[in-house]
N, C-alpha and C positions, 0 to 999 in steps of 0.2 A: 305429852301431846306430840303427835306425829303428823308432819306436813307431807302430804302425798304429792309428788311431782307428777306431771302429765305423763312422763315416760312409764311410770308404774301403772297408771290408770289405762293408758293405751294398751299396754301388755295384757292387762286383765280383761278388758272389754272387747279387744279385737283379736282374741285367741292366739296370742303369741305363746311359744313353747314354755316360757318361764311362768305363765299364769298360775298353774297349780301350786308351785312353790311359793310364789308371792302371796297367794290367798292363804296358804297355810301359815305363813309368817304373820300376816295381819290378824288372823283368827287367834293366834297364840298370845296376843296382847289385848284380850278383851278387857274392857274397862278403861283403856287409854283412849283419849279423844283422837279421832282421825280428822284432819283438817285439810281443806283445799281453799283456794281463793277464787273469787269470781272470775279471775283471769283464766282459770283452768277450763271454764265452760266453753269459750270460743276455741281454746287450744284443742280440746277434745273433738270439737266439730271439725277442726282442721285436720287432725290426725285421721279421722274417719274418711274425710274427703280425699286426702292424699293417698290413703290405702286403696280407695276405690279407683281413683284416677290411674294409679300405677298397676292395677289389676291384682293386687294382693287379696282383695275381698270384693264381693259383689255389692250391689245397691241394697239388697235385702239384709246382708250381714252388717253393712254400715248402719242401716236404720235400727236393726236389732241391738247392736252394740251400743249405740247412742241412747236408745230407750232404756236399756239395762243400766247404763251409767247414770241416767237421770233418776231412776228409781233408787240407785245406791246413794246418790247425793241426798235425796229426800229422806231416805230411811236410816242412813248410817253416818253420813259425814256432817261435819260442822263446816258451814260455808261462811268465809269471812270476806269482807270487801277489801279492795285494794285501797290503801291509804295514800294520799298524795305524797307523803314523805317516803313511801316505798319506792317511788320512781327516782327520787333524788339519791336514795341509798343504792339502788340498782346501778345508777350511773357511776357511783364511786367504786362499786364492785367490778366494774368493767375496766378499771385501771390496772388490773393485774394481767399483763399480756400473756404470761405463761399458761394461764388457764383457757384462754381463747373462748370465753363465755359468749353465748348468744344473749342478746338483751332480754329475751323472755326468761332464760335460765337465771340471769342476774335478778330479775324481778321476783321469781320464786324464792331465791335465796334471801332477798331483802325481807320478804314477808315472813319466811320461816324465822329469820333473825328477830324481827319485831315481836313475833309471837313466842319467842324462846322455845321453839319446837325443834325436835329432831327432824331431819329431812330423810324421806324415803325416796330414793332415785335409782334409776338404772343407768343414768348418764355418768360415765366415768369422770369427765371433765368437771361436771357440776359437783360431783362428790369431792373431787380434789379441792375445788374452790371452797366448798363448805368447810372442809377441814382447815384450810388455810385461814379462813375468817372466823374460826371457832364455833361453827354451827355443827351441832351433833349429827351424826349419821345413824339412821335406823338400818341395821343389817337385814338385807333381804335374802341372804343365802345362809 
């Protein structure tokens, strides 16, 4: 099972240069469950809104990216709910000052840990924290 962090999905659906390589890696593991949490849904909406506000993409590209993401969720991904215990676990993961995790990243790690899934992320800090806490990393390169 591979838990996809929002950094990976944002790159895929908002046309970042790493998208073709990421897609190729994900296609190479057919038969392995790809998972996101319900928390990813508002995070992706936020990524699109930030990219539009900062002029990286236009409104049409934002809407198209989010629509494609929603189809991918429905057709390909397993969507899991955030468990109340995930919030408590995330709070403990924030105790490691060296990783300087954001709360949202700690929540993704907590969910991946609960699911015993490998984490696919483009976030270097989050990857370091995953390794520190014994969460496997799915290599994207």
